[in-house]
Steps between C-alpha positions, in 0.01 A plus 500: 500500500504773766210658674452873549298704743335818360363751747469867580680593821304663782594819668759455764398598845804731527401693188270797490473524122390248242821475306575164329153372575368546144756272326479120484777268616593161364733278689602131477378254745784334708644210311735371773481502878731722695787338691732664754835609368779287656719792580261785610181309567293731283218335304555479123444281198620431153184640359592835348148562354369565853699820494326633188210731533375674191248792488241568234263791433193274463372160598460409134869575430609274781277222380621547142858463609434179694311355212751601238784322687282191593481558877198400703378775709285566804315822496427687827255770408461721801222751530594859449537673830211727602590867487551651839218693649565880496560622856579845630722564794214707657290180512710382797352785716131482410261427792209382282673171391415171660776257607 
């Protein structure tokens, strides 16, 4: 029996938009430790499930998939990010603000 991790990815620090933060991701937990390749020295394993990352439109769909196929799952339910405070460029030059 394999275990899955279900979560909603957070916004990358290099992103300015919120693309791909509304979908849910389900990925398998590592089933085997990584060993260095004898020829190149890169870490790798025989566990091909660690390469699989599935996206779902809702948390319920991801949970239903895990339950349907008999996987145990760990749910990481992150809080939705707070909307950014509106700010005008002119606010940078106001003298009445306190720093």
